[in-house]
VOKOLZA-226613 format. One record per residue (C-alpha): residue number from 1; x, y, z. Coordinates in pm, 1 decimal, always signed. Layout:
<nodes>
+-----+----------+----------+----------+
!   k !        x !        y !        z !
+-----+----------+----------+----------+
! NUM !        X !        Y !        Z !
...
+-----+----------+----------+----------+
</nodes>
This chain:
<nodes>
+-----+----------+----------+----------+
!   k !        x !        y !        z !
+-----+----------+----------+----------+
!   1 !  +7551.7 !  +9233.2 !  +9247.6 !
!   2 !  +7931.9 !  +9136.2 !  +9150.2 !
!   3 !  +8231.1 !  +9324.1 !  +9220.5 !
!   4 !  +8542.2 !  +9356.8 !  +9043.2 !
!   5 !  +8840.7 !  +9345.7 !  +9195.1 !
!   6 !  +9135.0 !  +9214.8 !  +9350.0 !
!   7 !  +9111.7 !  +9078.9 !  +9706.3 !
!   8 !  +9454.2 !  +9253.5 !  +9754.3 !
!   9 !  +9374.6 !  +9612.6 !  +9650.2 !
!  10 !  +9290.0 !  +9805.3 !  +9988.2 !
!  11 !  +9016.8 ! +10036.1 !  +9802.3 !
!  12 !  +8828.0 !  +9654.4 !  +9671.9 !
!  13 !  +8881.7 !  +9583.6 ! +10011.4 !
!  14 !  +8649.5 !  +9874.1 ! +10182.0 !
!  15 !  +8399.7 !  +9766.8 !  +9914.3 !
!  16 !  +8439.2 !  +9411.7 ! +10085.1 !
!  17 !  +8411.6 !  +9520.6 ! +10436.6 !
!  18 !  +8117.7 !  +9724.0 ! +10352.7 !
!  19 !  +7974.4 !  +9416.6 ! +10139.7 !
!  20 !  +8038.1 !  +9193.8 ! +10504.4 !
!  21 !  +7890.4 !  +9471.5 ! +10746.4 !
!  22 !  +7563.9 !  +9477.2 ! +10549.6 !
!  23 !  +7570.5 !  +9106.7 ! +10512.7 !
!  24 !  +7473.1 !  +9113.1 ! +10102.9 !
!  25 !  +7521.4 !  +8836.6 !  +9898.4 !
!  26 !  +7798.7 !  +8921.3 !  +9569.8 !
!  27 !  +8011.2 !  +8727.3 !  +9315.4 !
!  28 !  +8335.6 !  +8915.7 !  +9363.1 !
!  29 !  +8570.8 !  +8826.5 !  +9047.0 !
!  30 !  +8969.3 !  +8883.9 !  +9045.9 !
!  31 !  +9075.7 !  +9196.0 !  +8856.9 !
!  32 !  +9352.2 !  +9412.4 !  +8810.0 !
!  33 !  +9715.5 !  +9366.8 !  +8944.4 !
!  34 !  +9856.0 !  +9044.9 !  +8853.1 !
!  35 !  +9520.8 !  +8913.2 !  +8722.9 !
!  36 !  +9476.1 !  +9175.7 !  +8446.5 !
!  37 !  +9205.7 !  +9191.2 !  +8250.2 !
!  38 !  +9183.8 !  +9550.0 !  +8286.3 !
!  39 !  +9193.6 !  +9651.6 !  +7933.0 !
!  40 !  +8940.8 !  +9414.5 !  +7812.5 !
!  41 !  +8639.6 !  +9589.3 !  +7628.5 !
!  42 !  +8372.0 !  +9439.5 !  +7840.0 !
!  43 !  +8552.6 !  +9607.5 !  +8122.2 !
!  44 !  +8622.1 !  +9924.7 !  +7973.9 !
!  45 !  +8238.5 !  +9941.0 !  +7921.0 !
!  46 !  +8182.1 !  +9928.5 !  +8260.5 !
!  47 !  +8438.6 ! +10175.4 !  +8428.3 !
!  48 !  +8671.0 ! +10409.9 !  +8175.2 !
!  49 !  +8932.1 ! +10503.9 !  +8424.0 !
!  50 !  +9037.9 ! +10101.8 !  +8359.2 !
!  51 !  +9089.1 ! +10055.1 !  +8767.3 !
!  52 !  +8924.8 !  +9864.8 !  +9051.1 !
!  53 !  +8675.5 !  +9843.9 !  +9232.6 !
!  54 !  +8375.5 !  +9841.4 !  +9003.1 !
!  55 !  +8055.8 !  +9739.2 !  +9146.5 !
!  56 !  +7729.6 !  +9673.2 !  +8954.9 !
!  57 !  +7438.3 !  +9632.1 !  +9090.1 !
!  58 !  +7162.2 !  +9545.3 !  +8881.9 !
!  59 !  +7134.5 !  +9789.6 !  +8601.3 !
!  60 !  +7378.4 ! +10067.3 !  +8820.2 !
!  61 !  +7752.4 ! +10060.2 !  +8753.8 !
!  62 !  +7988.2 ! +10263.2 !  +9019.0 !
!  63 !  +8300.6 ! +10299.6 !  +9056.9 !
!  64 !  +8575.0 ! +10460.8 !  +9296.6 !
!  65 !  +8551.7 ! +10305.8 !  +9603.3 !
!  66 !  +8423.8 ! +10593.6 !  +9827.1 !
!  67 !  +8114.0 ! +10620.4 !  +9632.4 !
!  68 !  +8034.5 ! +10222.1 !  +9616.4 !
!  69 !  +8044.2 ! +10254.5 !  +9981.6 !
!  70 !  +7833.2 ! +10554.3 ! +10002.1 !
!  71 !  +7616.8 ! +10369.3 !  +9783.6 !
!  72 !  +7547.1 ! +10031.3 !  +9944.8 !
!  73 !  +7558.8 ! +10215.2 ! +10264.4 !
!  74 !  +7251.0 ! +10440.4 ! +10162.0 !
!  75 !  +7065.6 ! +10180.5 !  +9942.5 !
!  76 !  +7095.9 !  +9850.4 ! +10137.2 !
!  77 !  +7242.3 !  +9922.8 ! +10493.7 !
!  78 !  +6911.4 ! +10070.5 ! +10613.5 !
!  79 !  +7079.6 ! +10359.2 ! +10813.9 !
!  80 !  +7300.9 ! +10088.4 ! +10934.3 !
!  81 !  +7659.5 ! +10222.7 ! +10773.1 !
!  82 !  +7484.6 ! +10574.7 ! +10635.4 !
!  83 !  +7403.3 ! +10713.5 ! +10969.7 !
!  84 !  +7064.9 ! +10700.8 ! +11149.5 !
!  85 !  +7028.4 ! +11057.7 ! +11125.3 !
!  86 !  +7148.0 ! +11360.4 ! +10896.9 !
!  87 !  +7405.6 ! +11494.9 ! +11138.9 !
!  88 !  +7537.7 ! +11140.5 ! +11169.0 !
!  89 !  +7520.1 ! +11106.0 ! +10780.0 !
!  90 !  +7720.2 ! +11440.7 ! +10767.2 !
!  91 !  +8007.7 ! +11339.3 ! +11018.7 !
!  92 !  +8048.7 ! +11018.9 ! +10852.3 !
!  93 !  +8092.2 ! +11163.0 ! +10475.8 !
!  94 !  +8308.6 ! +11451.6 ! +10650.6 !
!  95 !  +8602.0 ! +11170.9 ! +10785.6 !
!  96 !  +8553.3 ! +11021.0 ! +10427.0 !
!  97 !  +8659.0 ! +11298.0 ! +10262.5 !
!  98 !  +8924.8 ! +11375.2 ! +10509.8 !
!  99 !  +9115.1 ! +11077.9 ! +10501.5 !
! 100 !  +9091.3 ! +11050.1 ! +10128.7 !
! 101 !  +9240.7 ! +11393.4 ! +10068.9 !
! 102 !  +9485.0 ! +11431.3 ! +10340.4 !
! 103 !  +9630.1 ! +11081.2 ! +10463.0 !
! 104 !  +9563.6 ! +10872.5 ! +10182.3 !
! 105 !  +9862.6 ! +10979.6 !  +9957.9 !
! 106 ! +10088.3 ! +10965.4 ! +10268.6 !
! 107 !  +9957.5 ! +10597.7 ! +10367.7 !
! 108 ! +10013.1 ! +10532.9 !  +9990.5 !
! 109 ! +10364.8 ! +10683.2 !  +9946.4 !
! 110 ! +10471.1 ! +10454.7 ! +10274.2 !
! 111 ! +10322.0 ! +10174.1 ! +10139.6 !
! 112 ! +10564.6 ! +10149.6 !  +9823.1 !
! 113 ! +10872.3 ! +10259.2 ! +10024.0 !
! 114 ! +10828.6 !  +9969.1 ! +10233.3 !
! 115 ! +10646.4 !  +9674.0 ! +10075.2 !
! 116 ! +10571.1 !  +9780.7 !  +9711.7 !
! 117 ! +10925.3 !  +9912.0 !  +9572.6 !
! 118 ! +11271.5 !  +9675.3 !  +9572.6 !
! 119 ! +11514.8 !  +9786.4 !  +9809.7 !
! 120 ! +11717.0 !  +9952.9 !  +9534.4 !
! 121 ! +11426.2 ! +10197.1 !  +9432.3 !
! 122 ! +11308.7 ! +10247.6 !  +9799.4 !
! 123 ! +11409.2 ! +10648.0 !  +9900.7 !
! 124 ! +11470.0 ! +10676.3 ! +10279.0 !
! 125 ! +11340.1 ! +11129.2 ! +10215.2 !
! 126 ! +11046.4 ! +10993.3 ! +10085.3 !
! 127 ! +10991.4 ! +10730.3 ! +10345.2 !
! 128 ! +11069.9 ! +10963.0 ! +10593.4 !
! 129 ! +10826.3 ! +11243.8 ! +10498.9 !
! 130 ! +10548.9 ! +11038.5 ! +10476.2 !
! 131 ! +10605.7 ! +10899.5 ! +10819.3 !
! 132 ! +10573.6 ! +11244.0 ! +10949.7 !
! 133 ! +10263.1 ! +11354.2 ! +10733.6 !
! 134 ! +10079.2 ! +11050.3 ! +10807.8 !
! 135 ! +10157.3 ! +11058.3 ! +11198.4 !
! 136 ! +10019.6 ! +11421.2 ! +11200.4 !
! 137 !  +9722.7 ! +11309.8 ! +11006.8 !
! 138 !  +9686.2 ! +11040.0 ! +11278.9 !
! 139 !  +9745.2 ! +11198.3 ! +11556.0 !
! 140 !  +9401.3 ! +11430.2 ! +11481.9 !
! 141 !  +9218.6 ! +11098.5 ! +11439.9 !
! 142 !  +9333.7 ! +11002.4 ! +11834.1 !
! 143 !  +9227.1 ! +11333.7 ! +11928.7 !
! 144 !  +8881.0 ! +11287.5 ! +11748.0 !
! 145 !  +8879.9 ! +10882.9 ! +11879.1 !
! 146 !  +8904.1 ! +11002.3 ! +12245.4 !
! 147 !  +8585.0 ! +11125.3 ! +12290.9 !
! 148 !  +8400.7 ! +10875.5 ! +12138.9 !
! 149 !  +8432.4 ! +10501.4 ! +11952.1 !
! 150 !  +8402.0 ! +10531.0 ! +11583.6 !
! 151 !  +8476.5 ! +10861.2 ! +11407.8 !
! 152 !  +8094.8 ! +10969.6 ! +11291.9 !
! 153 !  +7982.7 ! +10886.2 ! +11645.0 !
! 154 !  +7910.6 ! +10602.7 ! +11895.1 !
! 155 !  +7876.8 ! +10289.7 ! +11651.0 !
! 156 !  +8046.7 ! +10185.0 ! +11312.9 !
! 157 !  +7967.8 ! +10383.8 ! +10966.1 !
! 158 !  +8063.6 ! +10417.0 ! +10628.6 !
! 159 !  +8349.1 ! +10719.4 ! +10779.4 !
! 160 !  +8503.8 ! +10393.8 ! +10973.0 !
! 161 !  +8568.9 ! +10249.3 ! +10619.1 !
! 162 !  +8809.5 ! +10400.3 ! +10441.6 !
! 163 !  +9023.4 ! +10489.6 ! +10758.0 !
! 164 !  +9013.3 ! +10132.5 ! +10960.9 !
! 165 !  +9051.6 !  +9949.2 ! +10549.7 !
! 166 !  +9437.7 ! +10107.3 ! +10609.2 !
! 167 !  +9480.0 ! +10062.6 ! +10939.4 !
! 168 !  +9589.1 !  +9706.4 ! +10916.1 !
! 169 !  +9859.2 !  +9831.1 ! +10685.9 !
! 170 !  +9978.9 ! +10107.3 ! +10896.9 !
! 171 !  +9991.1 !  +9873.4 ! +11206.4 !
! 172 ! +10197.1 !  +9595.8 ! +11029.3 !
! 173 ! +10473.1 !  +9768.5 ! +10812.4 !
! 174 ! +10804.5 !  +9792.1 ! +10986.3 !
! 175 ! +10806.8 ! +10154.1 ! +11084.2 !
! 176 ! +10870.7 ! +10367.2 ! +11414.9 !
! 177 ! +10519.5 ! +10486.1 ! +11523.3 !
! 178 ! +10422.3 ! +10736.7 ! +11734.5 !
! 179 ! +10205.0 ! +10669.1 ! +12026.5 !
! 180 !  +9834.9 ! +10719.0 ! +11967.6 !
! 181 !  +9691.6 ! +10511.1 ! +12246.8 !
! 182 !  +9293.1 ! +10605.4 ! +12173.6 !
! 183 !  +9365.2 ! +10535.2 ! +11760.2 !
! 184 !  +9537.0 ! +10190.6 ! +11861.3 !
! 185 !  +9235.0 ! +10124.0 ! +12047.3 !
! 186 !  +8992.6 ! +10232.2 ! +11784.0 !
! 187 !  +9212.8 !  +9977.8 ! +11567.8 !
! 188 !  +9157.0 !  +9706.6 ! +11834.5 !
! 189 !  +8778.5 !  +9717.2 ! +11846.7 !
! 190 !  +8770.1 !  +9694.9 ! +11482.3 !
! 191 !  +8965.0 !  +9416.2 ! +11481.6 !
! 192 !  +8699.6 !  +9234.9 ! +11717.5 !
! 193 !  +8464.8 !  +9250.2 ! +11348.5 !
! 194 !  +8446.8 !  +9000.1 ! +11212.3 !
! 195 !  +8366.7 !  +9159.5 ! +10848.3 !
! 196 !  +8725.0 !  +9325.8 ! +10920.4 !
! 197 !  +8875.6 !  +9051.4 ! +11022.2 !
! 198 !  +8808.6 !  +8867.7 ! +10679.0 !
! 199 !  +8832.5 !  +9111.8 ! +10411.1 !
! 200 !  +9113.1 !  +9349.9 ! +10555.4 !
! 201 !  +9285.7 !  +9215.2 ! +10803.7 !
! 202 !  +9487.1 !  +8957.7 ! +10501.7 !
! 203 !  +9800.8 !  +8876.4 ! +10375.1 !
! 204 ! +10016.5 !  +9115.6 ! +10165.6 !
! 205 ! +10314.4 !  +8964.8 ! +10069.2 !
! 206 ! +10205.4 !  +8919.3 !  +9714.8 !
! 207 ! +10248.1 !  +9259.7 !  +9619.0 !
! 208 ! +10602.7 !  +9230.3 !  +9759.9 !
! 209 ! +10856.2 !  +9255.7 !  +9465.7 !
! 210 ! +10973.8 !  +8931.2 !  +9362.5 !
! 211 ! +11336.9 !  +8839.1 !  +9457.8 !
! 212 ! +11593.4 !  +8905.4 !  +9202.0 !
+-----+----------+----------+----------+
</nodes>
């Protein structure tokens, strides 16, 4: 099994986290960002979007991070991440889709405003709009996590991976966050997992703009 993508990409981190949770052997190759390599004919033959991550599992090549996580969970997890029954699988799928379509665009906007962009290119209004939208979405998560320890039920599933992969940056970026105690407790539970610490709780300083 081979994975292309830089370890500082939150989308690559989703896949790395799933691989580690499942205890799978894989070969990770740096690609994208400062590593480049996405415009080569070799990579284009694997992934026509020229983005990361891309996973090769035997003869199968698959891209789009959530699709890769689903594949790993369903084909290699023995129900560990995919869900132990159809209802749990459906709930996990639901939260993956919800996060990608709702909080994720605001999370990325905020990350650019606080980390990726040079100071001179940052916009306070864009930052504040992203914080407000993200706070509203994460209040939904907080309410859900009041009733159960993980999004699909009593244990970690693939439904937790897109959300969890963003939470390290959410809690480490410098801005005023609303008080969401259930979400904070959930983040602490994730932080106790070796696979999460090793793949998600890693430095993103290399993504900051170079000093002038």
